[in-house]
MITI-552270 format. One record per atom (N, C-alpha, C, CB): residue number from 1; residue in one letter; chain; atom name; x, y, z. Coordinates in Angstrom, 1 decimal. Glycine has a CB too. Layout:
// MITI-552270
   n res chain atom      x      y      z
 NUM   A     A   CA      X      Y      Z
...
***
This chain:
// MITI-552270
   n res chain atom      x      y      z
   1   X     A    N  -29.7  -24.4  -17.5
   1   X     A   CA  -29.0  -24.5  -18.7
   1   X     A    C  -27.5  -24.4  -18.5
   1   X     A   CB  -29.5  -23.4  -19.7
   2   X     A    N  -26.7  -25.3  -19.1
   2   X     A   CA  -25.3  -25.3  -18.9
   2   X     A    C  -24.6  -24.4  -19.9
   2   X     A   CB  -24.8  -26.8  -19.1
   3   X     A    N  -23.7  -23.6  -19.4
   3   X     A   CA  -22.9  -22.7  -20.3
   3   X     A    C  -21.9  -23.6  -21.1
   3   X     A   CB  -22.2  -21.6  -19.6
   4   X     A    N  -21.7  -23.2  -22.4
   4   X     A   CA  -20.6  -23.8  -23.1
   4   X     A    C  -19.2  -23.6  -22.4
   4   X     A   CB  -20.6  -23.3  -24.6
   5   X     A    N  -18.4  -24.6  -22.6
   5   X     A   CA  -17.1  -24.6  -21.9
   5   X     A    C  -16.2  -23.3  -22.3
   5   X     A   CB  -16.3  -25.8  -22.2
   6   X     A    N  -16.3  -22.9  -23.6
   6   X     A   CA  -15.5  -21.7  -24.0
   6   X     A    C  -16.0  -20.5  -23.3
   6   X     A   CB  -15.6  -21.6  -25.5
   7   X     A    N  -17.3  -20.4  -23.1
   7   X     A   CA  -17.9  -19.3  -22.3
   7   X     A    C  -17.5  -19.3  -20.9
   7   X     A   CB  -19.5  -19.3  -22.5
   8   X     A    N  -17.5  -20.5  -20.3
   8   X     A   CA  -17.0  -20.7  -18.9
   8   X     A    C  -15.6  -20.2  -18.8
   8   X     A   CB  -17.2  -22.1  -18.4
   9   X     A    N  -14.8  -20.7  -19.7
   9   X     A   CA  -13.3  -20.3  -19.7
   9   X     A    C  -13.2  -18.8  -19.8
   9   X     A   CB  -12.6  -21.0  -20.8
  10   X     A    N  -13.9  -18.2  -20.7
  10   X     A   CA  -13.9  -16.7  -20.9
  10   X     A    C  -14.3  -16.0  -19.6
  10   X     A   CB  -14.8  -16.3  -22.0
  11   X     A    N  -15.3  -16.5  -18.9
  11   X     A   CA  -15.8  -15.9  -17.7
  11   X     A    C  -14.7  -16.1  -16.6
  11   X     A   CB  -17.1  -16.5  -17.2
  12   X     A    N  -14.1  -17.2  -16.5
  12   X     A   CA  -13.0  -17.5  -15.6
  12   X     A    C  -11.8  -16.5  -15.8
  12   X     A   CB  -12.6  -18.9  -15.6
  13   X     A    N  -11.5  -16.4  -17.0
  13   X     A   CA  -10.4  -15.4  -17.4
  13   X     A    C  -10.7  -14.0  -16.9
  13   X     A   CB  -10.0  -15.5  -18.9
  14   X     A    N  -12.0  -13.6  -17.2
  14   X     A   CA  -12.4  -12.3  -16.8
  14   X     A    C  -12.3  -12.1  -15.3
  14   X     A   CB  -13.8  -12.0  -17.3
  15   X     A    N  -12.8  -13.1  -14.6
  15   X     A   CA  -12.7  -13.1  -13.1
  15   X     A    C  -11.3  -13.0  -12.6
  15   X     A   CB  -13.4  -14.3  -12.5
  16   X     A    N  -10.4  -13.8  -13.3
  16   X     A   CA   -9.0  -13.8  -12.9
  16   X     A    C   -8.3  -12.4  -13.1
  16   X     A   CB   -8.2  -14.8  -13.7
  17   X     A    N   -8.7  -11.8  -14.3
  17   X     A   CA   -8.2  -10.5  -14.6
  17   X     A    C   -8.7   -9.5  -13.6
  17   X     A   CB   -8.6  -10.1  -16.0
  18   X     A    N   -9.9   -9.6  -13.2
  18   X     A   CA  -10.5   -8.6  -12.2
  18   X     A    C   -9.8   -8.8  -10.9
  18   X     A   CB  -12.0   -8.9  -12.1
  19   X     A    N   -9.5  -10.0  -10.5
  19   X     A   CA   -8.8  -10.3   -9.2
  19   X     A    C   -7.4   -9.7   -9.3
  19   X     A   CB   -8.8  -11.8   -8.9
  20   X     A    N   -6.7  -10.0  -10.4
  20   X     A   CA   -5.3   -9.5  -10.5
  20   X     A    C   -5.3   -7.9  -10.5
  20   X     A   CB   -4.7  -10.0  -11.8
  21   X     A    N   -6.3   -7.3  -11.2
  21   X     A   CA   -6.4   -5.8  -11.1
  21   X     A    C   -6.6   -5.3   -9.7
  21   X     A   CB   -7.5   -5.4  -12.1
  22   X     A    N   -7.5   -6.0   -9.0
  22   X     A   CA   -7.8   -5.6   -7.6
  22   X     A    C   -6.6   -5.8   -6.7
  22   X     A   CB   -9.0   -6.4   -7.0
  23   X     A    N   -5.8   -6.9   -6.9
  23   X     A   CA   -4.6   -7.1   -6.1
  23   X     A    C   -3.6   -6.0   -6.5
  23   X     A   CB   -4.0   -8.5   -6.4
  24   X     A    N   -3.5   -5.6   -7.7
  24   X     A   CA   -2.5   -4.5   -8.1
  24   X     A    C   -2.9   -3.2   -7.4
  24   X     A   CB   -2.5   -4.3   -9.6
  25   X     A    N   -4.2   -2.9   -7.4
  25   X     A   CA   -4.7   -1.7   -6.8
  25   X     A    C   -4.4   -1.7   -5.3
  25   X     A   CB   -6.2   -1.5   -7.0
  26   X     A    N   -4.7   -2.8   -4.6
  26   X     A   CA   -4.5   -2.9   -3.2
  26   X     A    C   -3.0   -2.8   -2.9
  26   X     A   CB   -5.0   -4.3   -2.6
  27   X     A    N   -2.2   -3.5   -3.7
  27   X     A   CA   -0.7   -3.4   -3.5
  27   X     A    C   -0.2   -2.0   -3.6
  27   X     A   CB    0.0   -4.3   -4.6
  28   X     A    N   -0.7   -1.2   -4.6
  28   X     A   CA   -0.3    0.2   -4.7
  28   X     A    C   -0.7    1.0   -3.5
  28   X     A   CB   -1.0    0.8   -6.0
  29   X     A    N   -1.9    0.8   -3.0
  29   X     A   CA   -2.4    1.5   -1.8
  29   X     A    C   -1.5    1.2   -0.6
  29   X     A   CB   -3.9    1.1   -1.5
  30   X     A    N   -1.2   -0.1   -0.5
  30   X     A   CA   -0.3   -0.5    0.6
  30   X     A    C    1.1    0.1    0.5
  30   X     A   CB   -0.2   -2.1    0.7
  31   X     A    N    1.6    0.1   -0.7
  31   X     A   CA    2.9    0.7   -0.9
  31   X     A    C    2.9    2.2   -0.6
  31   X     A   CB    3.4    0.5   -2.4
  32   X     A    N    1.8    2.9   -1.0
  32   X     A   CA    1.7    4.3   -0.6
  32   X     A    C    1.6    4.5    0.9
  32   X     A   CB    0.5    5.0   -1.3
  33   X     A    N    0.8    3.6    1.5
  33   X     A   CA    0.7    3.7    3.0
  33   X     A    C    2.0    3.5    3.7
  33   X     A   CB   -0.3    2.7    3.5
  34   X     A    N    2.8    2.5    3.1
  34   X     A   CA    4.1    2.2    3.7
  34   X     A    C    5.0    3.3    3.6
  34   X     A   CB    4.7    0.9    3.0
  35   X     A    N    5.0    4.0    2.4
  35   X     A   CA    5.9    5.2    2.2
  35   X     A    C    5.5    6.3    3.1
  35   X     A   CB    5.8    5.6    0.7
  36   X     A    N    4.2    6.5    3.3
  36   X     A   CA    3.7    7.6    4.2
  36   X     A    C    4.1    7.3    5.6
  36   X     A   CB    2.1    7.7    4.1
  37   X     A    N    4.0    6.0    6.0
  37   X     A   CA    4.3    5.6    7.4
  37   X     A    C    5.8    5.8    7.6
  37   X     A   CB    4.0    4.2    7.6
  38   X     A    N    6.7    5.4    6.6
  38   X     A   CA    8.1    5.6    6.7
  38   X     A    C    8.5    7.1    6.8
  38   X     A   CB    8.8    5.0    5.5
  39   X     A    N    7.8    7.9    6.0
  39   X     A   CA    8.1    9.4    6.0
  39   X     A    C    7.7    9.9    7.4
  39   X     A   CB    7.3   10.1    4.9
  40   X     A    N    6.6    9.5    8.0
  40   X     A   CA    6.1    9.9    9.3
  40   X     A    C    7.1    9.5   10.4
  40   X     A   CB    4.7    9.4    9.6
  41   X     A    N    7.7    8.3   10.3
  41   X     A   CA    8.7    7.9   11.2
  41   X     A    C    9.9    8.7   11.2
  41   X     A   CB    9.1    6.4   11.0
  42   X     A    N   10.4    9.0    9.9
  42   X     A   CA   11.5    9.9    9.8
  42   X     A    C   11.3   11.3   10.3
  42   X     A   CB   11.9   10.0    8.3
  43   X     A    N   10.1   11.8   10.0
  43   X     A   CA    9.8   13.2   10.5
  43   X     A    C    9.7   13.2   12.0
  43   X     A   CB    8.4   13.6    9.9
  44   X     A    N    9.1   12.2   12.6
  44   X     A   CA    9.0   12.1   14.1
  44   X     A    C   10.4   12.0   14.7
  44   X     A   CB    8.1   10.9   14.5
  45   X     A    N   11.2   11.2   14.1
  45   X     A   CA   12.6   11.0   14.6
  45   X     A    C   13.4   12.3   14.5
  45   X     A   CB   13.4    9.9   13.8
  46   X     A    N   13.2   13.0   13.4
  46   X     A   CA   13.9   14.3   13.3
  46   X     A    C   13.4   15.3   14.3
  46   X     A   CB   13.7   14.8   11.8
  47   X     A    N   12.1   15.3   14.5
  47   X     A   CA   11.5   16.2   15.5
  47   X     A    C   12.0   15.9   16.9
  47   X     A   CB    9.9   16.1   15.5
  48   X     A    N   12.1   14.6   17.2
  48   X     A   CA   12.6   14.2   18.6
  48   X     A    C   14.1   14.6   18.7
  48   X     A   CB   12.4   12.7   18.8
  49   X     A    N   14.8   14.4   17.7
  49   X     A   CA   16.3   14.8   17.7
  49   X     A    C   16.4   16.3   17.9
  49   X     A   CB   17.0   14.3   16.5
  50   X     A    N   15.6   17.1   17.2
  50   X     A   CA   15.7   18.5   17.3
  50   X     A    C   15.3   19.0   18.7
  50   X     A   CB   14.9   19.2   16.2
  51   X     A    N   14.3   18.3   19.2
  51   X     A   CA   13.9   18.7   20.6
  51   X     A    C   15.0   18.4   21.6
  51   X     A   CB   12.6   17.9   21.0
  52   X     A    N   15.6   17.2   21.4
  52   X     A   CA   16.7   16.8   22.3
  52   X     A    C   17.8   17.8   22.2
  52   X     A   CB   17.1   15.4   22.0
  53   X     A    N   18.2   18.2   21.0
  53   X     A   CA   19.3   19.1   20.8
  53   X     A    C   18.9   20.5   21.5
  53   X     A   CB   19.6   19.3   19.3
  54   X     A    N   17.7   20.9   21.3
  54   X     A   CA   17.3   22.2   21.9
  54   X     A    C   17.4   22.1   23.4
  54   X     A   CB   15.9   22.6   21.5
  55   X     A    N   16.9   21.0   24.0
  55   X     A   CA   16.9   20.9   25.5
  55   X     A    C   18.4   20.9   26.0
  55   X     A   CB   16.3   19.5   25.9
  56   X     A    N   19.3   20.2   25.3
  56   X     A   CA   20.7   20.2   25.7
  56   X     A    C   21.4   21.5   25.5
  56   X     A   CB   21.5   19.1   24.9
  57   X     A    N   21.0   22.3   24.5
  57   X     A   CA   21.7   23.6   24.3
  57   X     A    C   21.1   24.6   25.2
  57   X     A   CB   21.5   24.0   22.8
  58   X     A    N   19.9   24.4   25.7
  58   X     A   CA   19.3   25.4   26.6
  58   X     A    C   19.4   25.0   28.1
  58   X     A   CB   17.8   25.6   26.3
  59   X     A    N   20.0   23.8   28.3
  59   X     A   CA   20.1   23.3   29.7
  59   X     A    C   21.3   24.0   30.4
  59   X     A   CB   20.3   21.8   29.7
***
């Protein structure tokens, strides 16, 4: 049995909305991961700098 075209269009719109919602969710997760990664890089760099300063002051 063939679905009426308006029903098909509604289903397609619902699928598109679901895909867009999922893309938004994934984008938010990736942005949080990127921010976390950047914060870890900054923390590691600060840690390395403080270690280097300690080594030079105690040398």
